[in-house]
C-alpha positions in Angstrom: -0.4 -4.9 2.0 -0.6 -1.1 1.8 -2.8 -1.0 -1.3 -5.4 -3.4 0.1 -5.4 -1.4 3.4 -6.1 1.9 1.6 -8.7 0.5 -0.8 -10.6 -1.5 1.8 -14.2 -2.5 1.3 -16.5 0.5 0.9 -13.7 3.0 0.2 -14.8 3.6 -3.3 -18.3 4.5 -2.2 -17.1 7.3 0.2 -18.8 10.6 -0.9 -17.1 13.9 -0.2 -19.0 17.1 0.5 -16.3 19.8 -0.2 -15.1 21.3 -3.5 -11.9 20.0 -4.9 -10.1 23.2 -4.0 -11.2 23.2 -0.4 -10.3 19.5 -0.1 -6.8 20.1 -1.6 -6.1 23.0 0.7 -7.2 21.0 3.7 -5.0 18.0 2.6 -1.9 20.2 2.1 -2.4 21.9 5.5 -2.8 18.5 7.2 0.3 17.1 5.4 2.5 20.1 6.5 1.4 19.7 10.1 1.9 15.9 10.0 5.4 16.1 8.4 6.4 18.8 10.9 5.3 16.7 13.9 6.8 13.4 12.7 10.2 15.0 11.7 10.4 16.6 15.2 9.6 13.3 16.8 12.3 11.6 14.8 14.9 14.2 15.9 13.8 14.2 19.6 13.6 10.5 20.5 16.9 10.0 22.3 16.7 7.5 25.2 13.3 6.1 24.4 13.3 3.0 22.3 14.6 0.6 19.6 12.5 0.0 16.6 12.6 -1.1 12.9 10.0 -0.9 10.2 8.9 -3.6 7.8 6.7 -6.6 8.6 4.6 -7.0 10.7 4.1 -3.2 10.3 2.8 -1.1 7.5 5.7 1.3 7.7 8.9 0.4 5.9 12.5 1.3 6.7 15.7 1.8 4.7 17.1 -1.7 5.5 17.9 -4.3 2.7 18.7 -8.0 3.0 22.3 -7.8 1.7 23.9 -9.3 -1.4 22.1 -12.4 -2.7 20.2 -12.7 0.6 16.4 -13.4 0.9 13.9 -12.1 3.3 10.6 -14.0 3.1 7.5 -12.9 5.1 4.4 -15.0 5.3 1.5 -13.8 7.3 -2.3 -13.6 8.0 -3.5 -10.0 7.8 -7.1 -9.2 8.9 -8.5 -5.7 8.2 -11.9 -5.6 9.9 -14.5 -2.8 9.3 -17.9 -2.2 10.9 -19.8 -4.4 8.4 -17.2 -5.8 6.0 -13.6 -7.1 6.0 -10.6 -7.9 3.9 -8.2 -10.6 5.1 -4.9 -11.8 3.5 -4.9 -15.6 3.9 -2.0 -15.6 3.6 0.2 -12.6 2.4 3.5 -13.5 0.7 6.2 -10.9 0.7 9.5 -11.8 -1.1 12.6 -9.6 -0.9 16.0 -10.2 -2.6 19.2 -8.2 -2.0 21.2 -6.9 -4.9 24.4 -5.5 -3.5 24.5 -3.8 -0.1 21.8 -1.1 -0.8 19.2 -2.4 -3.3 16.2 -4.7 -2.6 13.9 -6.3 -5.2 10.4 -7.0 -3.8 7.3 -9.0 -4.9 4.2 -9.2 -2.8 0.8 -10.7 -3.3 -2.0 -12.3 -1.2 -4.9 -14.7 -1.4 -7.8 -12.4 -0.3 -10.9 -13.2 1.7 -13.4 -10.3 1.2 -16.7 -10.3 3.2 -19.2 -7.6 2.3 -22.1 -6.1 4.2 -24.6 -8.5 2.6 -22.8 -11.4 4.2 -21.3 -12.7 1.0 -17.7 -14.0 1.2 -15.4 -14.0 -1.9 -11.9 -15.4 -2.4 -9.4 -14.4 -5.0 -5.8 -13.3 -5.8 -5.0 -9.7 -4.8 -3.0 -7.1 -6.8 0.6 -7.9 -7.6 3.1 -5.5 -5.9 6.5 -5.0 -7.5 9.0 -2.8 -5.8 12.7 -1.7 -5.8 14.2 -0.2 -2.6 17.4 1.9 -2.9 19.2 3.1 0.2 20.9 6.1 -1.4 22.3 7.6 1.9 23.9 5.6 4.7 25.9 7.2 7.4 26.7 3.9 9.2 25.0 1.9 11.9 24.5 4.8 14.2 23.9 7.5 11.6 21.1 8.6 9.4 19.9 6.3 6.6 17.5 7.3 3.8 15.9 5.2 1.1 13.3 5.4 -1.6 11.0 2.4 -2.3 8.9 2.9 -5.5 6.3 0.3 -6.0 3.7 -0.6 -8.6 0.3 -2.3 -7.9 -1.3 -4.1 -10.8 -4.2 -6.4 -11.2 -3.6 -10.0 -12.4 -5.3 -11.5 -15.4 -8.2 -13.0 -13.5 -11.7 -11.9 -12.6 -10.9 -10.4 -9.2 -12.0 -6.9 -10.3 -15.3 -8.1 -11.7 -16.0 -10.0 -8.5 -15.2 -7.0 -6.3 -12.1 -8.4 -4.7 -9.6 -5.9 -5.9 -10.0 -2.2 -7.1 -10.1 -1.6 -10.8 -7.5 1.1 -10.5 -3.7 0.6 -10.8 -1.3 2.5 -8.6 2.3 3.7 -8.3 3.6 4.4 -4.8 6.6 6.7 -4.2 7.7 6.7 -0.5 10.9 7.8 1.3 12.1 6.0 4.4 14.3 7.5 7.2 16.1 5.7 10.0 18.3 7.2 12.7 19.9 5.6 15.8 20.4 7.6 19.0 22.5 5.3 21.2 19.9 2.5 22.0 17.3 4.3 20.0 16.2 3.4 16.5 13.4 5.3 14.9 11.8 4.7 11.5 9.8 7.3 9.5 8.1 6.9 6.2 6.5 9.5 4.0 5.1 8.9 0.5 2.6 9.7 -2.2 0.4 7.2 -4.0 -0.4 8.0 -7.6 -3.6 6.1 -8.7 -4.8 5.7 -12.2 -8.6 6.0 -12.5 -8.9 6.4 -8.7 -8.1 8.7 -5.7 -4.5 9.5 -5.2 -3.1 10.4 -1.7 -0.4 10.5 1.0 0.9 8.0 3.5 2.8 8.6 6.7 4.2 6.0 9.2 6.3 6.1 12.3 7.6 3.0 14.3 9.1 3.1 17.8 10.0 0.4 20.2 12.5 -1.4 22.4 14.4 -4.7 22.1 14.9 -7.2 25.0 17.4 -9.8 24.0 15.5 -12.0 21.4 12.3 -10.0 21.8 11.5 -6.6 20.1 8.4 -4.7 21.1 7.2 -1.8 18.9 4.3 0.7 18.5 3.3 2.2 15.2 1.3 5.2 13.9 0.2 4.9 10.3 -2.1 7.0 8.2 -3.2 6.9 4.6 -5.3 9.7 3.1 -6.8 10.4 -0.3 -8.5 13.4 -1.9 -11.3 13.8 -4.5 -13.0 12.4 -2.5 -11.2 13.1 0.8 -10.7 10.1 3.1 -8.2 9.4 5.9 -7.5 6.1 7.7 -5.2 6.7 10.7 -4.3 3.6 12.8 -2.4 2.9 15.9 -0.9 -0.5 16.6 1.6 -2.5 18.8 3.6 -5.5 17.8 6.6 -7.7 18.4 9.3 -9.7 16.7 10.7 -12.8 18.5 13.6 -14.8 17.1 12.5 -18.4 17.5 15.6 -19.9 15.9 17.8 -18.7 13.1 16.6 -18.1 10.5 12.9 -17.9 11.7 11.4 -14.8 13.4 7.8 -14.7 14.8 5.9 -11.5 13.6 2.9 -10.2 15.5 0.9 -7.0 15.3 -2.5 -5.8 16.4 -4.2 -2.4 16.4 -7.2 -0.3 15.4 -8.3 2.8 13.6 -8.3 6.1 15.4 -11.6 7.2 13.7 -15.0 5.7 14.6 -15.4 2.3 12.9 -17.3 2.4 9.6 -17.4 0.8 6.2 -14.0 2.5 5.5 -12.5 2.9 9.0 -11.1 -0.3 10.5 -11.8 -1.3 14.1 -9.1 -3.9 13.9 -5.9 -4.4 11.9 -3.4 -7.2 12.5 -0.4 -9.2 11.2 0.3 -12.8 12.4 3.2 -14.6 10.7 6.8 -15.5 10.4 9.9 -14.2 8.7 12.5 -16.4 7.1 16.0 -15.1 6.4 18.1 -17.1 3.8 20.7 -18.3 3.4 21.3 -19.0 7.1 25.1 -18.7 6.8 24.6 -15.0 6.0 23.3 -14.3 9.5 25.1 -14.3 12.8 23.6 -17.1 14.9 25.1 -15.6 18.1 23.3 -12.3 17.7 19.8 -12.7 19.2 18.5 -9.3 18.1 15.7 -9.6 15.4 17.4 -7.3 12.8 14.7 -7.2 10.1 16.1 -6.5 6.6 19.6 -5.6 8.0 21.4 -8.9 8.6 25.0 -8.9 9.8 27.6 -10.5 7.6 
């Protein structure tokens, strides 16, 4: 989901006007400021909310499904720009727990790409393989930190020639942080995307929210940026998780870009789907809280 969001229609035609050195200095200054602000938010959120990353949000968290447990997310994801769009119809996200702290991930989507000329194309997106490792865990109320390296590769089809997926391959190296302050649970993600034959760049994400029995309501700030050429796509969204019945959770999210809409700045982003947790015996049916990726034994 991240790779298609960053390389939305028109992103490859974005033309920078600064030298590489000026762009790099600007990017580094922006990242220092962004990291400073987000880290202070993470440490100062006592008494405000409960939240957790992962679908339906772009931001991930350190949670994993648990030993031999599955977390399956299926959703419709529209990314709408001023004169083009990319939609995941649907997006399939498979996660399998290996031990208490490791998660294996595979994600792909059937894409609908509409360009400015009015032509609509359909095809398989890039395959996303990932391994999440929660290497620091201070318990339920303490700090948790994970890393979630992921690779994005094109499949042996004609999606690149038809303009459905970018020609570049990518390797994403993010770190996720979670800290609970009483009723508060905040998730922060920082990472770098290494792109072969394309523009590399940073990502930052922060999810905050509150849970009401079976209903969890959240808000998210998420930003991806590239340099050479420079481009930034900050978005703000709100969403919810509602436990329909074990093991099914309803996932909803809607938001928009913070920059004026253009061919590479979305005016709408969304996620509409369900999460299935398997096997059902691994989850506590008496606990109504939608604990994404962190089931109770």
